[in-house]
N, C-alpha and C positions, 0 to 999 in steps of 0.2 A: 402220490401214496404219501401218508402222513403217519408218523410214528411218534409215540410219546416217549418221554424220557426213560420210561421203565424198558424200553426195548434196546437202549444203549448198551453195547458189551464192553467189557474190559479186557476180554482175552483177544489174542491176535485173530485176524479175519483169515478165512480160507484162501491161500494164495491161487489156488486153482480157479476160482471165479474171476480173478483179474484179467485173464485171458479173453473172456467173454466181455468183460467190462471194456477193454481197450479196443476190441473189435467194433463193439456198437458206438463207443466214443468217436472212432475213427471215421465210420461210415454214416453215423446217425440214422441207422437203418437196422432194424433186427434181422430182417430176411437177408441182406447183404452181408451181415456179420455171420449169420449162420452158415451161408455159402462158403465164406472164407475159412470157417472153423470145421466144415465138414460135419456139422450138427443139424438138427431140425431146429426150426424157429422157436418151437415151443421149449426145447431144451435149453437154448440161449435165453429165453425169457426167464425160465425157471432159475437159471444161475444168477441172473441179475436180481431177481427178486430176492434170493437167498443172501446175496451180498448186501442188498439194502437193509435186509433184516439184521445182518450181522453188524454192519455199521451203525445202524439206528437211525438213519435218515434216507429220503429219497435221492437217488443219484441222477435220475432221469425225470423229465416231463414227458408224459405221453400224449401225443396228438394223433388225430385221425390218421394221418399219413405221414407222420415224422415224429422224431423224438429230438429232445435238446437237453443238454446237461443243465442240472441245478448248479447253485454256487458250490455246494458240497461236492458234487461230480466233478466239477472243474478243479477243485482243490485235490481230489484224489487222483485225478489224471495227471496233474502235474508231478505228483510223487510217484506214481506208478510206472508211468511210461519210461523214464530214465532208469528206474531200478530193474524193471524186466529187460531193457536193452542192455544193462550192464551184466545182468545174469545170462542172458542169451550169449553175449560175448565171451563170457567166462567159459561156458560150455563149449563155445566153438574152439576156443583155445585148447580146452581139453582134449577134445576130438582131434584137433590138428596135431597135438603132440603125440597122439597115438598112431597117427597115419604119416603123411607126407610132411616135411617141414616146410614152412612158409614165413615169409615176412611181409607185412602189409605197412604201408605208409601213406600219408597224405601231403600234398604239396600244391602249389599254384600251377596253373596249366602252362605257362611260358616256361617256367622252371624245369618242368617235366619234359617238355618238347625240345628245349634248346640245350639243357645241360645234362639231365639225368639219363634220358632214354638212349641218347647216342653212346653212353658209356656202359649201359647195362650188360652188352654182349661179353665184356670182359669178366664181369662178375658171375654171369651164368656159365661162362666156359670153365671157371675155376670152382663153381659150386653147383653142379648140375642137378644136385638133389634138393635144392632149395628153390621153392616157387616164390615169385615176387607179385605183390598185388599193389597197383598204384591207384589212389583216388585222387584225381587232378580237380581240385576245387579251391575257389578263393575264400571260402567260408572257413573260419577259424575253428578247429575241431577241439573238444575237450577230451584229452587223452585219458583221463581218468574214467570215462564212461564209454568212450567210442572204441569200436571193434578195430583199432589200428596200433601198430607197435610204435610208430614214430612219425614225427612231423618235420618237414623242411620247409621253413618260413623265411620270410623277407620283411624287414621293417627297420625303423630307426635303431640304431645301436643302443640307445638309452632303453628301449623297449625290449630288448632281448632278455628272456627269463634267466634268472640266476642259475639255473641248471641247464641252460642251453649250451651247445657246443658251437663256437664260431666256425664257420666254414671259410668264409673270405668277406672282405669289404667290397667297395665298388667304386669305379671311376666310370665316366661317360666319356665317349670320343665319337667324332664323326666318321662314319664308314660308308663305303659304296662298293658295288661291283666293279672289278677292273674294266668291264666292258663299257660301263657308263663312263669311265674316265677317258676312254679312247675316243670319245666324241669330238675331241679337239678343243673343247672349252678348257681355259686356263683355271687352275685350281691351286693356288699358290699362298693364299692368304684368306682370312675370314670373309672380306668383302666379296670374294669370289663366289661364295656360295649363293649369292643372289641370282646367279645364272641357272640354277638347279632347282628341281622339286625337292622340297624337304618333307620328310615322312615323320609324323608325330602322332602321339596318343590324342584321341579326340576329346577326352575328359581331363587331361593332365591340368589344364588351367584352372578346373574347378574343384580339384581334389587336393588331398595332401601330398600328391606327387608333382607339384609345381616346379620342383627342382629338376625334373627330367626334360624340361621343355627346351626347346631351341632358344627361346627368348632369354633364358637365363643364361645359356652358354654364350650367346651374343653380347649380352651385358657385360660378361667377364672378358670377352676378346676385343671389343671395340670402344671407342670413347663414347661417352653419353649422347651426344648428338646423332652420331652415325648409327649407334644401336637403336635409338628410337625410330629412325627413319628406315631401318633395314627391312626389306622385303624380298622373299624368294620369287622365283619365277612362278610357283605355284605350291600349294599345300596338298598333302595326301594324309588322311587321318585314318587310323584303326584303333580297335578297342584293345588289342593285347600285343605285347612285345614281340612275341613270336611271328605275328601277322606283319609287324612293321619290319622285322629282319627279312622275312620271306619277300616282301615288296622290293627291299634293297637288293637282294640277292637276284632278283629278276631284273635288275637295272632300271627299276622305276623311279629312283630318286636316292637321296642320302637320309640316312638315319643316324640320330645321336643315340648310340647304342650303350648298352650296359656291358661294359668290357668283359666281365668274367662269362657271360652268356654267349659272347661272340668269339672268345679267344681261339676256339678251334677252327672256326670258319676264316679267321685271320691267318692262323698258322698254315692251313692248307691253300691258301690263296683265293678262296672263294669271295672273301671281302678284303678290302684295303683300308687302313686307316688313312685318311686323306690328308690331314693336318697334324702329323706327329708332333709331340711336344706341346699339344694344346688340350690335354685331357682335363677333364673338370671333376673334381673330387665330389663324392656323394656322401651324406651321413648315414647312408643305409648299409646293412649287413644282412648276409645270408647265414641261418644257423640250423642246427639239428638239435631236436628234443625227443627224448625217448619216454615212452610211457612206463611209468614206474613198475608195472607188473611184468614188463616184457624184457626188462634190462638184463636179466639173468640167463635168458634162453641162448644157447650157443649160436644159433642161426642169426639172431638179431645182432649179437656182439660181432659175428663175422661180417654181416652187411655194414654195420656202424664203422667197424675198422676200415672196410674197403671205402666207404664214403669219404671218411677223413683222409685217406691216401689220396683219393681223387682230387679232393679240395686242396690238399697240400701242392698237387701239380698245377691246378689253376692258380693257385696264389704265386707260383713260381714263374707261370707264364706270363702273368700280367704285371708282375712286379708289385704285388699287393704288400702294403705296409699295415702291421697290425693296429687295430683299434686300440685305444688307451685300455689299460688293465686286462688285456687278453693275451699278452705275450707268453704267459705260462700255459694257455690252452692250445697254442699253436704247435703242431709237429715240426 
């Protein structure tokens, strides 16, 4: 469809047509879009045609069995999709405020499994009227548009956002199941690790997480010639930290664990720090960031206060020293 310059409009477009536009753009099919919207195909087609007339240019190229976005359509999609997502999020927040109170957060899977979820029962016991929704994903979420109240993230201290609240820093230490240590093999010095299976992240050597590797720990513990020659009995690789720790709990080897994430397992005796005094410092930090629109809600503030209290307990358990310039932020 071609439109002349005389068809261009200066007034705002009808927002209702954007629902049909996004549905067609998502499926590239008018029939499927109509089914999603519970409309007839001709009704969706009329809405798209009306939107194109208001915008002044064609948004789709119609083919016999399919459609595709024009350049103008792609430009409108990039603007409309996040705008409607933000609008829908605001409506959900309004509806939630009129009903049950809830807090939603995003964090990475290992942190959710190893640190957050085991502690949630205490919060739910004290706040039975607040629902918690956890989105465990490694993808970074934009809190300005996403339908979440806060994010719990992990990264280099220098990358912590200015409005982030530090939970704790990190050290790494070799840990194992006490059952594995009853095998009779000596484990008194770093060289003794060569008798065991070592558990590690499969992609650690190829990412920004190289400091998590056993090789880095060995380089710090042994003289250079011995460090270069060191090899364990075998290697066992996993994708995620919680998988690595689960394998260690099952007695399948030793893991160089992130101390804040295994502090509780060490406290209850499920894991043993095999070489105390040989912890390795990490430049990484765990932090909390609140969505600006959610900060004032009482349930969000209650959950945030509880998180900071739990973080203080973890700092005390692992002997965490504050990162530079964060002393004032620590309870």
